[in-house]
C-alpha positions as CSV (number, residue, x, y, z in Angstrom):
1,M,-5.8,-12.9,-8.9
2,D,-4.1,-12.3,-5.5
3,K,-1.2,-10.0,-5.5
4,K,2.1,-11.3,-3.9
5,Y,3.1,-8.2,-2.0
6,I,6.8,-7.8,-1.4
7,L,6.7,-4.4,0.2
8,D,4.1,-2.6,2.3
9,Q,3.6,1.1,2.8
10,E,5.4,1.3,6.2
11,T,8.4,-0.6,4.9
12,A,8.5,1.5,1.7
13,A,8.6,4.6,3.8
14,R,11.5,3.3,5.9
15,K,13.4,2.3,2.7
16,I,12.9,5.8,1.2
17,K,14.3,7.4,4.4
18,R,17.3,5.0,4.3
19,L,17.9,5.8,0.6
20,A,17.8,9.6,1.4
21,Y,20.6,9.1,4.0
22,E,22.6,7.0,1.5
23,I,22.3,9.8,-1.1
24,A,23.5,12.3,1.5
25,E,26.5,10.2,2.5
26,R,27.6,9.4,-1.0
27,N,27.3,13.0,-2.1
28,F,28.8,14.6,0.9
29,G,30.2,18.0,-0.1
30,E,27.9,18.5,-3.0
31,S,25.9,21.8,-2.9
32,E,23.2,20.6,-5.3
33,L,21.8,17.5,-6.9
34,Y,19.6,16.9,-9.9
35,F,16.9,14.3,-9.3
36,A,15.6,13.0,-12.6
37,G,12.5,10.9,-11.9
38,I,11.1,8.7,-14.7
39,R,7.4,9.5,-15.0
40,Q,5.1,8.5,-13.3
41,S,6.2,6.6,-10.2
42,G,9.9,7.4,-10.6
43,Y,9.1,11.1,-10.4
44,S,6.8,10.6,-7.4
45,L,9.6,8.7,-5.7
46,A,12.0,11.6,-6.6
47,V,9.6,14.0,-4.8
48,L,9.5,11.8,-1.7
49,L,13.3,11.5,-1.6
50,K,13.7,15.2,-2.0
51,Q,11.3,15.8,1.0
52,E,13.3,13.3,3.1
53,L,16.6,14.8,2.2
54,E,15.5,18.3,2.9
55,Q,14.8,17.4,6.5
56,F,18.4,16.9,7.3
57,S,20.5,18.2,4.4
58,K,21.2,21.7,3.0
59,M,21.8,20.4,-0.5
60,K,19.7,22.1,-3.2
61,I,17.7,19.5,-5.0
62,H,16.4,20.2,-8.5
63,L,13.5,18.0,-9.7
64,I,13.3,16.9,-13.4
65,A,10.6,14.8,-15.0
66,V,11.9,12.3,-17.5
67,T,9.2,11.2,-20.0
68,L,9.5,8.3,-22.4
69,D,7.4,5.5,-23.8
70,K,8.7,2.5,-21.8
71,R,7.9,0.0,-24.6
72,H,9.5,2.1,-27.4
73,P,11.9,4.6,-25.7
74,T,13.2,6.6,-28.6
75,D,12.0,10.1,-27.7
76,I,13.0,11.1,-24.2
77,G,11.8,14.4,-22.7
78,L,13.2,16.4,-19.8
79,E,11.1,19.0,-18.0
80,P,12.6,21.4,-17.1
81,S,15.9,21.0,-18.9
82,F,19.1,22.4,-17.5
83,D,22.8,22.7,-18.5
84,F,24.0,19.4,-16.9
85,N,27.7,20.1,-17.5
86,G,29.6,19.4,-14.3
87,K,26.4,18.5,-12.4
88,T,25.5,15.4,-10.3
89,I,22.5,13.6,-11.7
90,L,20.5,11.0,-9.9
91,L,18.2,9.0,-12.2
92,I,15.3,7.6,-10.3
93,D,12.7,4.9,-11.1
94,D,10.4,2.8,-9.1
95,V,11.4,-0.6,-10.5
96,A,14.3,-2.0,-12.5
97,N,12.7,-4.9,-14.3
98,S,14.7,-5.3,-17.5
99,G,16.9,-2.2,-17.1
100,K,15.8,-1.0,-20.6
101,T,13.9,2.1,-19.3
102,M,16.8,3.3,-17.2
103,L,19.3,2.7,-19.9
104,Y,17.3,4.8,-22.4
105,A,16.5,7.5,-19.9
106,L,20.2,8.2,-19.5
107,K,20.4,9.2,-23.2
108,P,19.6,13.0,-22.9
109,F,22.2,13.4,-20.1
110,L,24.9,12.0,-22.3
111,A,24.7,15.1,-24.5
112,F,26.4,16.9,-21.6
113,Y,29.4,16.3,-19.4
114,P,28.0,15.7,-16.0
115,S,30.4,15.2,-13.1
116,K,28.5,12.1,-11.9
117,I,25.4,10.1,-12.9
118,Q,23.9,7.8,-10.3
119,T,20.9,5.5,-10.5
120,L,18.3,4.6,-7.9
121,V,15.3,2.2,-7.8
122,L,13.0,1.4,-5.0
123,V,12.8,-2.3,-6.1
124,E,15.3,-4.2,-8.3
125,R,14.8,-7.6,-9.7
126,T,17.8,-9.8,-10.3
127,H,17.1,-10.8,-13.9
128,K,17.8,-7.9,-16.2
129,A,18.3,-7.9,-20.0
130,F,20.2,-4.6,-20.0
131,P,23.5,-3.7,-18.2
132,I,22.0,-1.5,-15.5
133,Q,23.2,-1.9,-11.9
134,P,21.5,0.7,-9.7
135,D,23.7,2.6,-7.3
136,Y,20.9,2.8,-4.7
137,V,18.4,0.0,-4.2
138,G,15.6,-0.1,-1.6
139,L,14.8,-3.8,-2.1
140,S,16.4,-6.4,-4.3
141,V,14.2,-9.4,-5.2
142,A,15.2,-12.7,-6.9
143,T,12.7,-13.3,-9.7
144,T,12.2,-15.6,-12.6
145,L,12.4,-14.2,-16.2
146,E,8.6,-14.4,-16.4
147,E,7.9,-12.4,-13.2
148,H,7.5,-8.6,-13.0
149,I,7.4,-6.2,-10.1
150,F,4.9,-3.4,-9.8
151,V,5.0,-0.5,-7.4
152,E,1.6,1.0,-6.3
153,M,1.3,4.7,-5.6
154,D,-1.5,6.2,-3.4
155,G,-1.3,9.9,-4.5
156,D,2.4,10.8,-3.9
157,N,3.1,8.0,-1.5
158,V,4.2,4.4,-2.1
159,S,1.4,2.1,-0.9
160,G,3.2,-1.2,-1.7
161,A,5.0,-3.3,-4.3
162,W,4.0,-6.7,-5.6
163,L,5.2,-9.5,-7.8
164,E,3.4,-11.0,-10.8
């Protein structure tokens, strides 16, 4: 089967750079941010965004890996865990397909009183079953209910995204 690519490596790199600037603009005045990347690709994307942001910002970025079973997301793990009271959290994933993963990934942060929770996805599809509207979007794609988006990683870099 031929993959219908909607994002190549060069374009993904430009979008990640633009997203880093948006994060800096919207969080101007913050001294630190907590990037919570949903494993696997969401965490890799969080690492890339942290690297971009550190090139032009003095904000301290803490990386957190969020682990959950995307099909049955009842147990959500955070590594490392922090006291998130009064903190700004940015939940990061590669794709918002149905919105379910992001919605459930927010659960452990709700045990605290963060000052802000923001969400970011590299690729968002327009048909979602759960009420998640990402604050930051690299690419928004109109899809049918049957279509899904996949992001490919080459090590820690985004090599592309395709539609199935």
